[in-house]
C-alpha positions in Angstrom: 0.0 0.0 0.0 1.3 3.5 -0.8 1.0 6.6 1.3 -1.7 7.9 -1.0 -3.9 4.9 -0.1 -3.5 5.4 3.7 -6.7 6.5 5.4 -6.7 10.1 6.4 -6.9 11.0 10.1 -9.7 13.2 11.5 -9.4 16.8 10.2 -7.1 19.1 12.1 -5.6 16.5 14.3 -3.0 14.7 12.2 -3.7 11.6 14.4 -6.1 8.8 15.0 -8.7 10.2 17.3 -8.5 7.0 19.4 -4.7 7.2 19.9 -3.4 8.0 23.4 -1.8 11.5 23.6 0.0 12.4 26.8 2.3 15.4 26.9 4.9 15.8 28.0 6.0 12.2 28.2 6.7 10.9 31.7 10.1 9.4 30.9 10.9 8.3 34.5 7.7 6.3 34.7 8.3 4.9 31.3 11.9 3.8 32.2 10.7 2.1 35.4 7.9 0.3 33.6 10.1 -0.8 30.8 12.7 -2.2 33.1 10.1 -4.3 34.8 8.8 -5.5 31.5 12.2 -6.6 30.4 12.9 -8.5 33.7 9.5 -10.3 33.6 9.7 -11.1 29.9 6.6 -9.1 29.0 8.2 -7.7 25.8 9.3 -8.6 22.3 12.7 -8.4 20.7 12.1 -9.2 17.0 15.0 -10.9 15.2 17.0 -11.6 18.4 16.1 -14.4 20.8 15.7 -13.7 24.5 18.4 -16.2 25.3 20.8 -14.3 22.9 19.9 -11.0 24.6 20.7 -12.4 28.0 24.0 -13.7 26.7 24.8 -10.2 25.4 23.7 -8.7 28.7 26.0 -11.0 30.7 28.9 -10.2 28.4 28.3 -6.5 28.7 28.1 -6.7 32.5 31.5 -8.4 32.4 32.8 -5.4 30.4 33.6 -7.2 27.2 34.2 -5.2 24.0 31.5 -2.7 23.1 30.3 -3.0 19.4 31.4 0.0 17.5 35.2 -0.1 18.0 35.6 -1.6 14.5 33.6 -2.2 11.3 31.4 -5.3 10.8 30.8 -6.1 7.1 31.9 -2.6 6.4 33.1 -1.4 3.1 36.2 0.8 2.7 35.9 3.7 3.2 33.3 3.5 6.0 32.7 7.3 5.8 31.9 9.2 2.6 32.8 12.8 3.4 36.5 14.0 3.6 38.0 13.8 7.1 40.9 16.3 7.2 43.0 15.7 10.3 42.8 19.3 11.3 39.0 18.8 11.6 38.6 15.3 12.8 40.1 12.5 14.9 39.3 9.2 13.1 38.1 6.5 15.5 37.5 3.3 13.6 34.2 3.6 11.7 33.6 7.0 13.5 35.0 10.5 13.2 35.2 12.9 16.2 35.1 16.7 15.6 38.0 18.6 16.9 36.8 21.4 19.2 39.3 23.9 17.9 37.8 23.5 14.4 34.5 24.8 15.7 35.9 28.2 16.7 34.0 30.9 14.9 31.6 28.6 13.1 28.4 30.0 14.7 25.7 28.2 16.6 25.1 25.5 14.0 27.8 22.9 13.2 28.6 23.0 9.5 27.7 19.7 7.8 31.3 19.1 6.8 32.4 19.4 10.5 29.7 17.3 12.0 30.9 14.2 13.8 30.1 10.7 12.4 29.0 7.7 14.5 28.6 4.6 12.4 28.1 1.0 13.4 29.2 -0.3 10.0 29.6 1.8 6.9 27.7 4.7 5.5 25.2 3.4 2.9 24.8 5.4 -0.3 21.1 5.4 -1.0 18.9 6.9 -3.8 16.0 9.0 -2.6 13.9 8.0 -5.6 14.1 4.4 -4.6 13.7 4.9 -0.9 10.6 3.9 1.0 9.6 4.3 4.6 7.6 1.2 5.6 5.3 1.2 8.6 3.9 -2.0 10.1 3.0 -3.7 13.3 0.3 -4.5 15.8 0.0 -0.9 16.9 -1.5 0.2 13.6 -5.1 -0.2 12.6 -5.4 -3.5 10.7 -2.0 -4.6 12.1 -0.2 -4.6 8.8 2.6 -7.1 8.7 6.2 -6.5 7.8 5.5 -8.2 4.5 2.6 -5.9 3.7 3.5 -2.5 5.2 2.1 0.9 4.6 4.7 2.9 2.5 5.7 6.5 2.2 8.1 7.7 -0.5 10.5 10.6 -0.3 8.1 13.0 -2.1 5.2 11.8 0.1 7.1 13.0 3.2 8.1 16.3 1.6 4.5 16.9 0.7 3.5 16.8 4.4 3.6 20.0 6.6 7.3 20.7 7.4 8.8 21.9 10.6 12.4 23.2 11.3 14.2 22.8 14.6 17.7 23.5 15.9 18.7 20.3 17.8 21.9 18.7 19.0 22.8 15.1 18.3 25.2 13.5 20.8 26.6 10.0 21.1 25.9 8.5 24.5 29.6 7.7 24.8 30.7 11.3 24.3 33.4 12.0 26.8 34.1 8.3 27.4 37.8 8.7 27.1 37.9 10.9 30.2 36.7 8.0 32.4 40.1 6.6 31.8 42.3 9.6 31.3 40.9 11.7 34.2 39.4 9.1 36.6 41.5 6.0 35.9 38.5 3.9 35.2 38.6 1.0 32.7 35.6 1.2 30.3 34.8 -0.4 27.0 34.0 1.3 23.7 35.2 4.1 21.5 37.4 6.5 23.5 35.6 9.7 22.5 36.9 13.1 23.8 34.1 15.6 23.8 33.7 15.9 20.1 30.9 13.4 19.5 28.2 16.1 19.4 26.9 18.5 16.8 24.1 21.0 16.5 22.2 21.5 13.2 19.1 23.1 11.8 16.9 20.2 10.8 13.9 20.3 8.6 11.4 17.5 8.2 8.0 16.1 9.1 6.7 15.3 12.6 6.7 11.5 13.2 3.3 12.1 14.8 1.9 13.2 11.5 3.2 10.2 9.7 1.9 7.8 12.4 -1.5 9.5 12.2 -1.7 9.1 8.5 -0.7 5.4 8.8 -3.6 4.8 11.2 -2.3 4.7 14.7 -4.2 2.4 17.0 -5.2 3.1 20.6 -3.3 -0.1 21.6 0.1 1.2 20.4 2.8 1.5 23.1 6.2 1.5 21.3 7.6 2.7 18.0 10.8 1.2 16.7 12.7 2.8 13.7 15.3 0.6 11.9 18.1 1.8 9.7 19.2 0.7 6.3 22.9 0.4 7.1 24.4 -3.1 7.0 23.6 -5.7 9.7 25.8 -5.4 12.8 27.8 -8.4 13.7 29.0 -9.0 17.3 30.8 -12.1 18.4 30.3 -13.7 15.0 26.5 -13.3 15.2 24.4 -10.8 13.4 22.3 -8.6 15.6 20.4 -7.2 12.5 20.2 -3.7 11.4 20.4 -0.9 14.1 17.1 -0.3 15.7 15.9 1.1 19.0 12.3 1.6 20.3 10.7 4.8 21.5 7.7 5.1 23.8 4.7 6.3 21.9 4.5 9.5 24.1 7.9 10.6 23.0 7.3 9.6 19.4 4.2 11.8 19.4 5.9 14.7 21.2 8.9 16.2 19.3 10.4 13.5 17.1 11.2 14.4 13.5 11.8 12.5 10.3 14.4 14.9 9.0 15.4 15.2 5.3 17.3 18.5 5.5 20.3 19.5 7.6 21.4 23.2 7.7 19.4 24.0 4.6 20.7 21.1 2.5 19.6 17.5 1.9 20.9 15.4 4.8 24.4 14.2 3.8 25.0 10.5 3.3 27.0 10.2 6.5 24.2 11.8 8.6 21.3 9.7 7.3 20.4 10.5 3.7 17.7 10.5 2.5 15.8 10.5 5.8 16.8 10.1 9.4 15.0 10.1 12.8 15.7 13.0 15.1 14.9 12.6 18.8 15.7 15.8 20.7 17.6 15.7 24.0 17.9 11.9 23.9 21.1 9.9 23.4 22.2 9.7 19.8 21.4 6.0 19.2 17.7 6.9 19.3 18.1 9.2 16.3 18.3 6.3 13.8 20.0 7.3 10.5 18.9 6.0 7.1 15.6 5.0 8.5 13.9 2.4 6.3 11.0 1.0 8.4 9.2 1.7 11.6 7.5 -1.0 13.7 4.5 0.3 15.7 3.7 -2.2 18.4 1.0 -3.0 20.9 3.6 -4.6 23.1 6.9 -3.2 24.5 9.8 -3.7 22.0 13.4 -4.4 22.8 16.6 -4.7 20.8 20.3 -5.2 21.6 20.5 -1.4 21.5 18.4 -1.0 24.7 19.2 -4.2 26.5 22.8 -5.2 26.3 23.9 -1.8 25.0 22.9 1.8 26.0 22.2 0.9 29.6 24.3 1.4 32.7 26.1 -1.5 34.3 28.6 -1.6 37.1 28.9 -1.5 40.9 26.9 1.7 41.2 24.0 0.3 39.2 21.4 -2.6 39.6 22.7 -6.1 38.8 20.3 -6.2 35.8 21.5 -2.8 34.7 19.7 0.6 34.6 16.7 1.4 32.5 17.5 2.1 28.9 19.2 5.4 28.4 17.0 8.3 27.3 18.0 11.9 28.1 21.5 13.1 27.6 23.6 14.5 30.5 25.3 17.9 31.1 28.7 18.8 29.5 31.0 21.7 28.6 33.9 22.1 26.3 36.5 24.8 25.3 36.8 25.7 21.6 40.5 25.1 22.0 43.1 22.4 21.1 44.4 20.3 24.0 48.0 21.5 24.7 47.5 25.0 23.2 50.0 27.6 24.2 49.4 31.2 25.4 51.9 34.0 26.0 52.3 35.2 29.6 50.7 38.6 30.4 48.7 39.0 27.2 44.9 39.2 27.5 43.0 36.4 25.8 39.3 35.5 25.4 38.4 31.9 25.9 35.4 30.5 24.1 33.4 27.4 24.7 30.0 25.7 24.6 27.8 23.9 27.2 24.7 21.8 26.8 22.2 19.6 28.7 19.6 17.0 27.8 17.4 18.0 30.8 16.9 21.7 29.9 18.6 24.9 28.9 22.0 26.0 30.2 21.5 28.6 32.9 25.1 29.4 33.9 28.7 28.5 33.0 31.6 29.0 35.4 35.3 28.9 34.3 38.5 28.3 36.3 41.9 29.2 34.9 43.8 28.0 37.9 43.0 24.3 38.0 39.8 24.7 40.0 41.1 26.9 42.9 38.7 29.8 41.9 35.8 30.2 39.5 34.1 33.1 37.7 31.0 33.3 35.5 31.3 33.3 31.8 29.3 35.5 29.5 26.5 33.6 27.7 26.0 34.4 24.0 22.8 32.5 23.3 19.4 32.5 24.9 19.0 29.3 26.9 17.1 26.7 24.9 16.6 23.0 25.6 17.9 20.5 23.0 20.9 22.6 21.9 24.1 24.2 23.3 24.9 27.7 24.6 28.0 29.5 23.5 30.0 31.5 26.0 33.2 33.4 26.6 35.4 34.6 29.4 38.6 36.9 29.4 41.9 35.6 30.7 45.3 37.0 31.1 47.8 34.1 31.6 50.2 34.5 34.5 53.6 32.9 35.0 55.0 30.5 32.3 54.3 26.8 32.8 51.5 24.3 32.5 48.0 25.3 33.4 44.6 23.6 33.5 41.4 25.3 32.3 38.1 24.1 33.6 34.5 24.9 32.6 31.4 23.9 34.6 27.8 24.3 33.5 24.5 24.5 35.5 21.2 23.8 33.7 17.6 25.0 34.3 16.8 21.6 35.9 19.2 22.5 38.7 22.0 20.1 37.8 25.6 21.1 37.9 28.5 19.2 36.5 30.3 17.2 39.2 34.0 16.8 39.8 33.7 13.0 39.3 31.4 11.1 37.0 29.8 7.9 38.4 31.4 5.2 36.3 29.7 2.4 34.3 31.4 -0.4 32.4 30.5 0.9 28.9 31.5 4.5 29.7 28.2 6.3 28.9 27.0 9.7 30.0 30.3 11.2 31.3 29.3 14.5 32.9 32.2 15.5 35.1 34.1 18.8 34.7 36.9 18.2 32.1 40.4 19.4 32.8 41.8 21.1 29.7 45.6 21.3 29.6 47.4 24.3 28.1 50.9 25.8 28.4 51.8 29.4 29.2 55.0 30.5 27.6 57.3 33.5 27.9 57.8 36.0 25.0 56.0 33.9 22.3 52.8 34.1 20.4 50.0 31.7 21.2 49.4 28.8 19.0 46.5 29.1 16.5 43.3 27.3 17.5 44.0 24.4 15.1 47.4 23.6 16.6 48.4 21.8 19.8 47.9 18.2 20.6 44.9 16.0 21.1 
């Protein structure tokens, strides 16, 4: 069935009149319920047996390798766009943006500077051949995977469009600091702080598409799945990347995005269409979306059971609830190891962000944390994106120095000195110590120089 044959929703609503609509979503209650459903077995995990998921869970708890450190069935190159070393640090199938490359770029991250997180290789797809297939027990008539409702690229573009400025951030952003700063052993890609980008996205609300597909009042979960290659872990295919969303979140602010900063979404970032889930960990924003299962039962995949949960001594034996909202972070727009001349006034720049609300305050220390002063904020605080800031500094005596930046958000959270560890290194939120060197009688290094 094509999109043109999909029954229309009631006028003015964009949704099935019988569909549940609760705003905003109660994510804490959802997490608690979902964890109970997983433990008791009242859930489905299509394509992966429950026994296999428990095996993965046990392996993860023992801190075995996290999938993502290397390609699986990945072609060479795994990333399409150029990755000049002055802009990126290459990390297996991934590319981390250097913070010094963002200096002066404005609020939105240019597409060519946006970080890349791939499980395998970027697929090169044709928008004319692309179809979005919706199926499952949560739609009226319960269409099966073999007889889905379909929307083409032009069908989506014909629907009312919305534009939003939203950050996308990997759940493991900052993971490397668990080891370098806290001495913790964690698995996974050792990101610095450059696994984040902010773009102006244009697309259609997922709620509108679900409404046109005939959302049922029994629907509870929505699971987008990507069109990249199947992911192989331990010699076994886990299928294509997929991760469920609660219906309340799917109906709230989730987009199916087809433009990024005024251009078609680039290949590496999800062309022709990707899911965009504001404020949540990046794995929820499935790239190259090809189908969406809408289910009347809770859905699980390896990406919210064995992966993207918190395991370790500080967490329950069965792990935390699946990760949803991002945490609080700050970064300097500056190379690690940059040099500054003693006695010459400088202006330090940076950005701070939170998944729980807007950034309300940023404090900076130029003496290793002995004293703090407020930075000047350059953006109005908004949820789902970052806030740029600056602070003047006149370096003192020559020698090594540590710069620190610490954010506070509108939810009342402030970055701690130490992040609570977990075996897979997710959600690092501690204040990061940024090393620089003050030199005598010499010019400072340009932002692109230094070490990383």
